[in-house]
C-alpha positions as MATLAB code, in Angstrom:
seq = 'XXXXXXXXXXXXXXXXXXXXXXXXXXXXXXXXXXXXXXXXXXXXXXXXXXXXXXXXXXXXXXXXXXXXXXXXXXXXXXXXXXXXXXXXXXXXXXXXXXXXXXXXXXXXXXXXXXXXXXXXXXXXXXXXXXXXXXXXXXXXXXXXXXXXXXXXXXXXXXXXXXXXXXXXXXXXXXXXXXXXXXXXXXXXXXXXXXXXXXXXXXXXXXXXXXXXXXXXXXXXXXXXXXXXXXXXXXXXXXXXXXXXXXXXXXXXXXXXXXXXXXXXXXXXXXXXXXXXXXXXXXXXXXXXXXXXXXXXXXXXXXXXXXX';
ca = [
     185.766  122.490   90.390;
     186.056  123.232   86.849;
     186.526  120.071   84.800;
     189.367  119.788   82.455;
     189.608  119.551   78.786;
     189.275  115.983   77.252;
     192.588  115.404   75.907;
     192.406  114.713   72.032;
     194.347  112.731   69.578;
     194.608  113.810   65.801;
     192.642  111.481   63.569;
     194.583  109.285   61.158;
     193.635  107.524   58.240;
     195.933  104.692   57.794;
     194.928  104.023   54.098;
     195.547  108.010   53.471;
     199.009  107.876   55.543;
     200.218  105.212   53.355;
     200.086  107.424   49.978;
     200.927  110.580   51.815;
     203.599  112.595   49.387;
     203.082  109.715   46.823;
     202.755  111.154   43.002;
     200.100  110.077   40.743;
     200.851  110.331   37.435;
     198.689  112.185   35.183;
     198.505  112.770   31.818;
     202.247  112.824   30.051;
     203.840  114.778   32.965;
     201.274  115.997   35.178;
     200.858  114.498   38.902;
     198.967  114.703   42.368;
     200.186  114.370   45.580;
     198.180  114.553   49.075;
     200.069  116.844   51.190;
     198.062  117.066   54.518;
     194.485  116.118   55.321;
     192.664  117.043   58.338;
     189.550  114.545   60.051;
     187.986  111.490   58.885;
     184.439  109.724   58.373;
     184.362  109.936   62.205;
     184.722  114.088   61.842;
     181.594  114.230   59.879;
     179.614  112.053   62.383;
     180.821  114.162   65.228;
     179.998  117.297   63.787;
     176.646  116.233   62.937;
     175.869  114.981   66.232;
     177.383  117.700   68.512;
     174.020  119.792   68.651;
     172.330  116.698   70.246;
     174.719  116.087   72.754;
     176.208  112.736   74.229;
     173.085  111.210   75.183;
     172.071  110.482   71.541;
     175.510  109.274   70.315;
     174.406  105.813   69.264;
     170.917  107.168   67.852;
     172.361  105.965   64.514;
     175.328  104.125   63.129;
     177.934  106.249   61.455;
     177.510  105.090   57.752;
     173.460  105.705   58.110;
     174.168  108.855   59.651;
     176.707  109.993   56.774;
     174.376  108.655   54.136;
     171.394  110.688   55.486;
     173.467  113.810   55.593;
     174.466  113.701   51.990;
     171.145  112.252   50.725;
     169.478  115.233   52.322;
     172.205  118.118   51.483;
     173.355  118.685   54.910;
     176.645  119.899   53.922;
     178.262  121.750   56.928;
     179.599  118.300   58.666;
     181.352  117.652   55.458;
     183.335  120.755   55.885;
     184.928  119.399   58.808;
     187.430  117.627   56.648;
     189.775  119.158   54.537;
     192.547  117.906   52.272;
     195.490  119.394   50.874;
     197.026  118.404   47.279;
     200.080  119.301   45.142;
     199.413  119.243   41.738;
     201.228  119.589   38.509;
     198.288  120.559   35.590;
     198.542  122.371   32.190;
     197.405  125.527   32.141;
     194.146  125.190   29.988;
     193.075  122.669   32.696;
     194.065  124.860   35.561;
     191.580  127.626   34.296;
     188.691  125.566   34.609;
     190.222  123.985   38.041;
     190.404  127.296   39.710;
     187.059  128.392   38.676;
     186.172  126.356   41.983;
     186.365  129.297   44.265;
     186.203  127.427   47.647;
     189.403  126.386   47.844;
     192.509  128.113   49.242;
     195.164  128.124   46.601;
     199.073  129.171   46.013;
     200.193  128.699   42.234;
     203.843  128.806   41.199;
     204.444  131.976   39.587;
     206.472  132.657   36.389;
     206.904  136.236   37.285;
     209.468  134.942   40.011;
     210.626  131.554   38.874;
     211.235  129.757   35.406;
     208.429  128.321   33.904;
     208.178  124.467   34.074;
     209.633  122.850   31.025;
     207.111  120.778   30.264;
     204.014  120.624   27.726;
     201.132  118.665   27.594;
     201.472  116.423   24.623;
     198.503  115.013   22.278;
     199.514  111.529   20.986;
     198.112  111.048   17.304;
     194.827  109.023   18.188;
     194.119  111.317   20.843;
     192.920  114.325   18.880;
     188.862  115.073   19.462;
     186.426  116.118   16.941;
     184.334  119.122   18.225;
     180.796  118.127   19.342;
     178.119  119.536   16.519;
     175.323  119.736   19.480;
     177.572  120.987   22.265;
     179.736  124.050   21.974;
     182.170  123.419   24.643;
     182.215  119.500   24.200;
     184.217  116.983   21.997;
     182.791  113.700   20.052;
     184.644  111.251   18.266;
     188.380  111.241   17.401;
     190.130  112.507   14.273;
     191.698  109.375   11.900;
     195.332  108.492   12.607;
     197.329  109.833    9.757;
     195.851  113.414   10.259;
     196.289  112.990   14.134;
     199.939  112.211   13.380;
     200.843  115.206   11.583;
     198.995  117.538   14.067;
     201.106  115.955   16.757;
     204.201  116.575   14.703;
     203.242  120.540   14.182;
     202.232  120.628   18.033;
     205.775  119.239   18.925;
     207.279  121.710   16.675;
     205.481  124.833   17.630;
     206.259  123.713   21.854;
     209.948  123.804   21.021;
     209.904  126.936   19.073;
     207.838  128.768   21.720;
     210.149  127.298   24.626;
     213.369  128.299   22.529;
     211.988  131.997   22.304;
     211.272  132.116   25.834;
     214.737  130.719   26.795;
     216.187  133.453   24.204;
     214.233  136.145   25.753;
     215.433  135.301   29.416;
     219.311  134.809   28.192;
     218.438  138.599   26.696;
     217.489  139.909   30.330;
     214.174  140.437   29.461;
     211.775  140.447   32.662;
     210.392  137.133   33.307;
     206.950  138.458   33.524;
     207.384  139.630   30.087;
     209.270  136.940   28.507;
     206.282  134.285   29.390;
     203.459  135.867   27.526;
     203.995  133.304   24.859;
     203.963  130.193   26.058;
     201.095  127.927   25.135;
     198.509  127.398   27.410;
     199.727  123.414   27.573;
     202.586  124.495   29.832;
     202.406  122.975   32.992;
     202.054  124.607   36.166;
     202.261  123.778   40.005;
     199.860  124.744   42.481;
     198.955  123.618   46.198;
     195.362  123.245   46.659;
     193.148  123.141   49.951;
     189.758  122.419   49.949;
     186.976  121.208   52.291;
     185.442  117.768   51.618;
     181.962  119.759   50.839;
     183.275  121.568   48.114;
     185.544  118.870   46.767;
     182.694  116.512   46.356;
     181.144  119.236   44.279;
     184.231  119.601   42.402;
     184.322  116.018   41.800;
     180.769  115.835   40.829;
     181.655  118.352   37.956;
     184.881  117.080   36.645;
     184.259  113.399   37.043;
     181.236  113.848   34.610;
     181.574  112.183   31.468;
     180.554  115.825   29.992;
     183.826  117.272   31.460;
     186.963  117.794   29.325;
     188.829  115.089   29.221;
     192.135  116.320   30.772;
     190.842  117.287   33.810;
     188.780  114.642   34.337;
     191.720  112.617   34.230;
     192.833  114.494   37.500;
     189.230  114.427   39.064;
     189.169  110.471   38.617;
     192.547  109.934   40.314;
     191.585  112.520   43.129;
     188.312  110.637   43.873;
     189.036  107.164   43.572;
     192.462  106.959   44.556;
     192.446  109.668   47.306;
     189.010  110.626   48.438;
     187.701  107.194   48.594;
     190.663  106.053   50.753;
     190.523  108.892   53.055;
     186.591  108.976   53.586;
     185.184  105.659   52.452;
     182.126  106.187   54.058;
     181.664  109.569   52.660;
     182.411  108.305   49.432;
     180.122  105.622   49.158;
     177.341  107.886   50.014;
     178.837  110.570   47.438;
     178.632  107.671   44.500;
     175.140  106.319   45.340;
     173.577  109.560   45.753;
     175.467  111.953   43.149;
     177.508  110.453   40.941;
     174.928  107.170   40.703;
     171.757  109.069   41.090;
     169.224  110.030   38.683;
     167.351  113.794   39.478;
     164.276  114.732   38.008;
     162.634  118.321   37.707;
     159.256  119.063   38.339;
     158.295  118.697   34.520;
     160.520  115.279   34.026;
     158.462  113.625   36.970;
     154.964  114.423   35.707;
     156.145  112.883   32.278;
     157.259  109.823   33.909;
     154.462  109.475   36.028;
     152.442  109.703   33.074;
     154.408  107.176   31.196;
     154.267  104.370   34.365;
     150.538  105.170   34.210;
     150.453  104.447   30.448;
     149.129  107.649   29.590;
     151.491  108.657   27.039;
     149.519  111.204   25.497;
     149.435  112.976   28.787;
     153.051  112.772   28.533;
     153.404  114.290   25.271;
     150.844  117.044   26.303;
     153.329  117.993   29.108;
     155.887  117.854   27.273;
     154.797  119.966   24.556;
     153.403  122.523   27.159;
     156.953  122.725   28.538;
     157.768  123.886   24.886;
     160.052  120.565   24.027;
     158.514  119.634   21.263;
     158.182  122.665   19.075;
     158.215  121.861   15.089;
     160.451  123.671   12.901;
     160.266  124.656    9.193;
     161.412  121.110    8.171;
     158.223  119.698    9.887;
     160.727  118.062   12.437;
     160.808  118.123   16.173;
     163.232  121.086   16.938;
     166.431  120.399   19.386;
     165.671  120.725   23.020;
     168.551  120.043   25.632;
     165.952  119.599   28.457;
     163.973  116.921   26.228;
     166.908  115.229   25.385;
     168.050  115.053   28.900;
     164.797  113.378   29.751;
     164.977  110.977   26.955;
     168.256  109.701   28.159;
     166.781  109.327   31.627;
     163.900  107.099   30.141;
     166.041  105.110   28.462;
     168.253  104.680   31.584;
     165.265  103.585   33.429;
     164.120  101.124   30.327;
     160.954  103.466   29.847;
     159.258  104.413   26.628;
     159.840  107.686   24.949;
     156.412  108.742   24.518;
     156.557  110.963   21.425;
];
């Protein structure tokens, strides 16, 4: 006689159910809401153990298994969990967000509906200075007086752009064309669904201190307020093995091994052979990003920079 399939119940995470639909405020007029989810820490474990069968179900505890999976980059079990969010985000930040392609996305279309009447504003003390050593980053803040004037100009421009947009709509201009001069700070809304493996990759990049501040604000809330409550064991492992980890390349490992052995001359020789210590016309060592990254790691480990 054929066995009947086991009756299953849908996994529920009480901590996530409590915030289901709750709006987390981001920036001045943005938000994040959890719309739905599938799976939990147990779903990750279940997927990992399925190939071993029920006989090895207790071969290790759930926490230890999840930590092993993430530590050794066994990613498929994490794809069993899915999170669906409703977000309101400035268009410039959304451009970075949407580059993470392993997601299902449906964005509000200004071809069909009126653009959201909200733009991300910058406080006078929040204008950032372009970093000199990083073309895509910022470093430091503009002084308050100059910032006040920029904020005033920003508000004036936002009002002008919106008035122009509204005027075009009133004249009967097609929405798809009337929108073309709206600034990138205009908010857009979208539903965004992604499995946990790819979501953790998104968070690793967008929670990083080098990520743009605006999208970092969203990533921090997704990670610390949502994912941490949804899959606490996976989140703990992620913080330990991704966010808090220090990763070394082959060359970095060789340099550190030489430093650990007290052989600074060998360490410098390895770096020199890698092209990290080239001297410029000024007689100074040229900037090298790989070397600078290793120097930051050495400082973090309280090790001497050997050159």
